[in-house]
C-alpha positions in Angstrom: -25.6 33.5 77.7 -28.5 30.9 78.7 -28.6 27.1 77.8 -32.5 27.0 78.0 -33.6 28.3 75.3 -30.8 27.2 72.9 -32.7 23.6 74.0 -35.5 24.7 73.9 -35.3 25.6 70.2 -33.3 22.3 69.8 -36.6 20.3 71.2 -38.9 22.1 69.0 -37.2 21.2 65.5 -36.4 17.2 67.2 -40.5 16.8 67.9 -41.0 18.3 64.4 -38.2 15.3 63.2 -39.9 12.8 64.9 -43.2 13.2 64.0 -42.5 12.9 60.7 -40.7 9.9 61.0 -41.9 7.2 58.5 -44.2 4.2 60.4 -43.9 3.3 63.7 -40.8 5.4 65.6 -38.4 3.2 67.1 -38.2 2.6 71.0 -34.8 4.6 70.8 -35.7 7.7 69.4 -39.1 8.0 71.8 -36.4 7.7 74.6 -34.3 9.9 72.9 -37.0 12.5 72.8 -37.8 12.2 76.4 -34.6 12.6 77.6 -33.9 15.9 75.7 -37.5 17.1 76.9 -36.3 16.4 80.2 -33.1 18.2 79.7 -34.8 21.3 78.4 -37.4 21.4 81.6 -34.8 20.9 83.8 -32.2 23.4 82.5 -35.1 26.4 81.9 -36.1 25.8 85.4 -32.3 25.8 86.8 -31.9 28.8 85.0 -35.3 30.5 86.3 -35.4 29.9 89.7 -32.0 28.3 91.0 -31.2 24.9 92.2 -34.0 25.6 95.4 -37.0 26.9 94.0 -36.1 25.9 89.8 -34.5 22.2 89.8 -35.5 20.6 93.5 -39.4 20.9 92.5 -39.1 19.0 89.4 -36.9 16.7 90.9 -39.8 16.6 94.0 -42.1 15.7 91.0 -40.3 12.8 89.1 -39.8 11.2 92.5 -43.8 11.6 93.7 -45.0 10.7 89.7 -42.6 7.6 90.1 -43.5 6.5 93.1 -47.2 6.9 92.3 -46.4 4.7 89.1 -45.1 1.8 91.4 -48.3 1.7 93.4 -50.7 2.1 90.7 -48.7 -1.0 88.7 -48.8 -2.6 92.2 -52.9 -2.3 92.9 -54.1 -0.5 90.1 -54.8 2.6 92.1 -55.2 5.5 91.2 -55.0 4.6 87.1 -56.4 2.2 87.0 -54.8 -1.4 86.1 -52.4 -0.9 83.7 -48.9 -2.2 82.3 -46.2 -1.4 81.2 -44.0 -3.0 78.0 -40.0 -2.9 77.8 -39.9 -0.7 75.2 -39.1 2.2 77.8 -36.0 0.5 79.0 -34.6 -0.6 82.4 -37.6 -0.6 85.0 -38.4 -1.0 88.6 -41.0 -3.8 90.1 -42.4 -3.0 86.4 -42.1 0.7 86.2 -40.1 1.7 83.5 -37.5 4.3 85.3 -37.7 6.7 82.5 -41.9 7.0 83.3 -40.5 9.3 86.2 -39.5 11.7 83.6 -42.9 12.3 82.3 -43.7 14.0 85.8 -41.2 16.0 85.6 -41.0 17.5 82.6 -44.0 19.1 82.2 -44.8 19.9 86.4 -43.6 22.9 85.9 -44.7 24.6 83.0 -48.1 23.3 84.1 -47.5 25.1 87.5 -46.6 28.3 85.7 -49.6 28.0 83.8 -51.5 27.8 86.7 -50.3 30.6 88.1 -51.1 32.6 85.3 -54.7 31.9 85.9 -54.8 31.8 90.1 -52.5 34.4 90.7 -51.7 34.3 94.3 -54.4 32.4 95.4 -52.4 29.4 96.2 -55.9 27.4 97.1 -56.9 27.5 93.3 -53.2 27.4 91.7 -52.5 23.6 93.4 -55.6 21.4 91.5 -55.6 24.2 88.6 -51.7 22.8 87.8 -52.5 19.1 88.2 -55.4 20.1 86.0 -53.3 21.7 83.8 -50.9 18.4 83.2 -54.0 15.7 83.3 -54.4 17.9 80.1 -51.6 16.9 78.7 -52.0 13.3 79.4 -55.1 13.4 76.7 -52.5 13.4 74.3 -49.2 11.0 75.9 -51.8 8.6 76.4 -53.7 7.4 73.5 -50.0 7.3 71.4 -48.2 5.5 74.1 -50.8 3.1 74.2 -51.1 3.0 70.5 -47.3 2.4 70.1 -47.2 -0.1 73.0 -45.2 1.6 75.8 -48.1 0.3 78.0 -51.5 -0.7 78.4 -54.6 -1.6 79.9 -55.9 -5.2 79.7 -59.6 -4.0 80.4 -59.3 -1.2 77.5 -61.6 1.9 77.7 -63.8 4.2 76.2 -61.3 6.8 75.7 -58.6 5.5 72.5 -58.1 2.2 75.1 -57.7 4.1 78.1 -59.8 4.6 80.6 -61.4 7.6 82.5 -59.8 6.5 86.2 -56.4 7.1 84.1 -57.2 10.8 84.1 -58.7 10.8 87.5 -54.9 9.3 88.9 -52.8 12.2 87.1 -54.9 14.9 88.8 -54.8 13.0 92.2 -51.0 12.3 91.7 -51.1 16.1 90.2 -52.9 17.3 93.9 -49.6 15.5 95.7 -47.1 16.9 93.1 -48.3 20.8 93.6 -48.9 20.3 97.4 -45.4 19.6 98.1 -44.4 22.4 95.8 -46.4 25.1 97.7 -44.8 23.6 100.5 -41.3 23.7 99.4 -41.8 27.4 98.2 -43.4 28.3 101.6 -40.3 26.6 102.9 -38.1 29.3 100.8 -39.5 32.4 103.1 -43.3 33.3 102.1 -45.7 33.2 99.1 -44.2 34.1 96.1 -45.5 36.0 93.3 -48.2 34.4 91.2 -46.4 33.1 88.7 -42.4 34.1 90.0 -41.9 36.9 88.3 -38.9 38.2 89.2 -37.9 40.8 86.2 -34.6 40.4 84.8 -32.0 43.6 84.7 -33.4 46.0 82.9 -36.8 44.4 82.5 -39.4 47.5 83.2 -42.5 45.1 82.7 -43.5 46.5 80.1 -45.6 44.2 77.1 -43.2 41.8 75.5 -40.3 42.2 78.3 -38.9 38.4 79.1 -40.0 36.9 82.4 -38.5 34.3 84.1 -41.3 31.9 83.5 -41.2 32.7 79.6 -39.9 29.3 78.9 -41.7 27.6 80.7 -45.2 28.7 79.2 -43.5 28.3 75.6 -43.0 24.4 76.4 -46.3 24.4 77.8 -47.3 26.2 74.6 -45.8 24.3 71.8 -46.2 21.0 73.2 -50.2 21.6 72.7 -49.7 23.2 69.7 -47.1 20.3 68.0 -49.2 17.8 69.6 -52.2 19.3 67.9 -50.9 19.7 64.4 -48.9 16.3 64.5 -52.2 14.1 65.5 -54.5 15.8 63.1 -52.1 16.1 59.8 -49.4 13.9 60.7 -50.4 11.0 61.9 -54.5 11.4 60.9 -55.9 10.7 64.2 -58.7 13.7 64.8 -60.2 12.3 67.6 -56.9 12.9 69.3 -56.0 15.8 68.0 -59.6 17.1 69.0 -59.5 16.2 72.7 -55.9 16.8 73.5 -56.0 20.8 72.0 -59.7 21.6 73.6 -58.1 20.0 77.1 -54.4 22.0 76.6 -56.0 24.5 75.3 -58.3 25.5 77.9 -55.1 26.5 80.5 -52.6 27.5 77.1 -55.0 30.1 75.8 -55.7 32.4 78.4 -52.4 31.5 80.1 -51.1 33.2 76.6 -53.8 36.2 76.9 -52.5 37.3 80.2 -49.1 37.2 79.4 -49.5 39.2 76.0 -51.4 41.6 78.1 -48.5 41.6 80.4 
């Protein structure tokens, strides 16, 4: 029995409950949600692609992202000058250990979505995946800034977040997915555009389950859920519109191509 679908369903239900919590959500609730999302994403990667092609790249994304955060807090590059509060738990040189989770848990969904759009063109897939990951941050940063998890002393034009932050996410994403490409090449050559290996009994027809459907679901669900929560529950129409447009630019065509088989 595959565990990932159960975890993804549990994550969706938990996120719905989290979004309806009255007032400001507690740091414990936020940390728990991040842990569940990371677990669901990691298990999905492991079950879909195995240890070396699934879980190892996810771990690499977390490590590289955390390294970029250490440099960013210390120097202001590449995200701009910012700082974390203590609300996310234990920190290393000012960076919460949990910050690595943000890079790890959405890297594979962004990679799968980019694969749907870029096909076998690795030179296109890497920047597209970095952009798809950055699109999620259009939702993430405004909420976390508003709730006091981190901040830019100089502020920014978009919900107190500067444009340099999103450029930094894209540049860091380029490094993450360049490493992913190297890891795939090290496993015996070029893989399929989104690594479609139909399970036993799969025939490639429309509706047949593919190994990377869980990661695609996680990206699409995050897009829809964040847009709804910001627009309806949290009354932040600007964030809802910006995030929906950013993630939708990747989610919609990826879903369309998946549906068409």
